[in-house]
N, C-alpha and C positions, 0 to 999 in steps of 0.2 A: 647535245651538249647541255649540261644542266649545272647551275652553280651549287645546287644542293647535293650533288654527287661528286665523286672523284673522277676527273676526266684525264685520260691518258693521251698525251701527244705522241706523234711518231718520232723516230730517231733522225739523225742527220742523213742528208742525201749524198753529199760529196764523197765521204769515205766509202759508202756502200757502192757507189758507181765505180770508184777506183779499184775496189776489191774485185770487181767483175771485169776489169781490164779496159774500162772506158777512159779515154783520155780526158784529163781535167786540165785545160790550159790555164796559164796564170792571168789571162785576161777575162774571158767570159765564164771560167770555172764550170760549175755544174750545168750551166745553160748549154754547153757544148753537146751534152747528151741528148738534148732535144733535136739537135741536128743529125747526130751520128748514131744514137742508140735509144730512140724513144721507147722501144720495147723494154729496155732495161729499167728506164724510169717507171714505166707501168708496173713491172715486176716488183720493184722496191715498194711502191705504194701498196701493192697486193700483199706483200710480205708483212708490212707493218699493220695492215688491217687484220690479217690472219693472226698476228701476234697479240692483238687486243687493243690496238689504237682506236680511240674514240674520235680523234681529230687527225687528219693528215694534212700536210702542207704542200701547196703547189711548188713545183720546181722552178720558181721564178726569182730566186735570190740572186742569180747571176745575170738576169736580164736587165741590163743597165745601158742606157743609150751611149754614154761615153765609151764603155767597154766594148759594146758591139761595134762601134765606129773603128776601134783599133783593129778589128778583124774584117772591116769593110762590109759589115752586114747590118748597119744601123737601120736599113730599110725593112728588116725583118722583126723589128721591135714588137709591133702589134701581133704579128703572126705567132711569134714565140710565146708571148704571154697567153694568147688564146690556146695554143697547143698545151702549155703547162696546165691550164685549167681543164682542158678537155681530157687529158690523161688522168688527172685526179678524179674527175667525174666518172670516167670509165671504170676505174678501179673500185669506186664506191658502188656503182651500179651492179657490177659483176658480183660483188660480195654479198649483196642482199641484206647487209647490215645498215643500221642507222649510224653512219659515220659522217661527221661534219668535215667540210673542206675549208681550210684557212688559206687565204691568199697571202703569200709572203711578200712583204715590202722591205727591201734591203737598204743599207747605207749606200749612198750614191757616188761616193768618191773615196772608197777604200774602207774596209772594215777595221774597227778598233782604233781609228785615227780621228780623235776629236778635233785635232788641229786642221784637218782637211774638210770638215763639214762646211758646206757652202751656204750662201745666204738663204734665209728662211723663205723669201719671196720666190727664189728660183726653185728650191727643192720642193716646196709645197705644191707648185704647179706640176712638177715631174711626178710626184707621188699621186696627185689627182689623176694624171693621165694613165699611170699604170693601174691604179685602183679601178678606174672605170673600165679598163680592158678586162680585168680579172673578175669584176663584179658579177657578170652573168653566170660564172662557174662556181662561185664560192659562197659559203654561208657566213663567213666572218673574215676579218683581216688581222694579221699580226705584223706590226711594224717591228722588225727584228734587229737585234744587235745595235740598238741606238746608244751612242756613246756620249751624247750631250743632251741637255734639256731642250735646247732649241731644235735639234734634229728630231727628237721625239715629238715635240709639239707640231713641227711641220709635217711629219709623216702622218700623225693623227689627223691633222686638219685636212690633208689630201685624201685620206681614206674615209673620213666620216661623211663627206659629201655624197657618198654612194648610198647612205642609209643603212648599210650593213653594220653589225656590231664590230667594234675595233678594240683590240688589245695592243698594248705597247710592251715590248720586251727590251729591257735595258741590259747592256753588257757592263758588268761591274769591274772595278779596278782590281788588278792582281794583288797589290800590296796593301792598299788602303781598305779599311772596313766601312761598309755601307756608303760607298762612293762610286759614282760613274767613272769611266775611264778619263773623263775630262777633269776629274778631281771635285766636281760638284757633288754635293751630298745627295744621297738617296732621299732624305727627308725633303730637301728643296725640290727635287724632281717630282715627288709624290704630291707635294702641295700644289704644284702647277698642273700636273696631269689629271688630277682628280676632278678638275673643274672644266674639262674640255669635252665632255660627252663620251668618253671611252668607257668600256665595261670592265676592264681589268688591266693590271700591270704585272708582268712577270720579270724574272731575271733570266738571262740566257747567254750562251756562248761565253762563259767565264768559269772560273774555278768553282767546283761544287762547295768548297769550303766557304767562299764568299757568299754563296747563296744561303748557306746555313745561317750566317750572321745577319743577312738581310731579311730573312723570311718573316720575323716578327713585325717589322715595319710594313712589309708588303701586305701581310694578313690584316693589319689594323688600318689599312688605307681607306676602308669603307666602300670598296668596289665589289662587284659581283664575283670577279675571278682574280685569283692571285696564285702564284706558283713559280716554278722554275724548270729550266732544262739546260743543264751544264754542258760544257765541252770537255774533251779528254786531253786537251793540250797541256804540256808541262809548263809552258811560259810563252807569252806573246810580247816581243820587244816593243817598246813605245813607238819606234820609228818603222815598224814592220809594214811591208807592202807585199801583196801576193805576186805582183808582176815587177817588183823592184830588182835591182842588180847588186844589192848589198849582200854580204855573206849570210846575214840572218834572215833575208827575205825568202819568199817562196814557201814551200811546204813546211808546216810546223811539226815539231816532234810531239808524239803522243805519249802519255803516261802509260806505264805498265801496271799500275795499281788500281785500275778502274774497270775490272771485270764487271759483267752484268750484276753479279751478286753483290759486289762491293758498292757499285753505283747505287743499288737499291737501298743500301743503308742510309745514304744521303737522302734519297727520295722519301724514305719512311720518316726521317727527321723533319723534312719540309712539311709533310702531311700532318705530323704531330703538332706542328706550329701553326697550322691553319690553311696550308695550300690545298687548292682543289683542282689544279691543273698542272700536271708534271709530265716530263718526257726527257728526251735526250737531244743534244745538239751535235756539233762536229766531233767526229771520232766515235760516235755511238752507232749501233746498228739495230736491226729488228730483234736481235737477241736481247738487247737491253730493253726494248719495248715489251717483249714477252716476259722478261723478268719483272719489270715494273707492274704489268697487268696482273701477273700472278701474285706478286707481293700485296697489291692493293685488294685483290679479291679475297685474300686470306685474312684481311684485317677484321 
């Protein structure tokens, strides 16, 4: 990983697991694959590396104490994080390539829900716990899909204690320009995040159109890394829950207009605006990774 070159992140894990028939429960989501199909997790890492990823991400987004407790397996929290790290390490070792491993640190009380972000004191400690478990296996951390400034700061604080480089990935509002899902401005988020010892800020798991608008701000934040990795969802309701019982809860609908080739048009614009770290999030696969790597190699 080098800030002076273009770095390709891997694609989303959940969709790829589902396409292979792995059950993705609404509680522990992709973490279920660590229990039932670790070989498939390993294969997806391998595919992304073969497709040209410079950075792969541990399958730890679904390893959350509260969610594991819903399945009666909270006692496996440490073991699952360690397994996620070991699988990523195995894939890199087998490849013979110099590929960095990013430890994924997720929202802890529901993705895309700024109203459910818990107290900074509580979640900072939870992030520290998870980061310390993953640290022996990873080269850096990405605090993913942060929907509020306080959540991003807490995750960064929990991760930086490991001494590993830390990036924060912010999920942007579907309708508002250059705003987090909380409604807080991206400018305000960057003002606070750039002073807490992180090495980069990305935009992730949001519409690629919103990343288009945000990239100039991200690129001018003065950090070593900036970029984005969008999702392929058509829309995320403001009160959405993966394990909720409302009609709009559960699996989200995917767009039909984000083929790897079309997605790369967005990626090219981000790079033109200064991005040096790009990839794909939910709904993308290793085919998107290959298209991105090919597009960047041809520049």
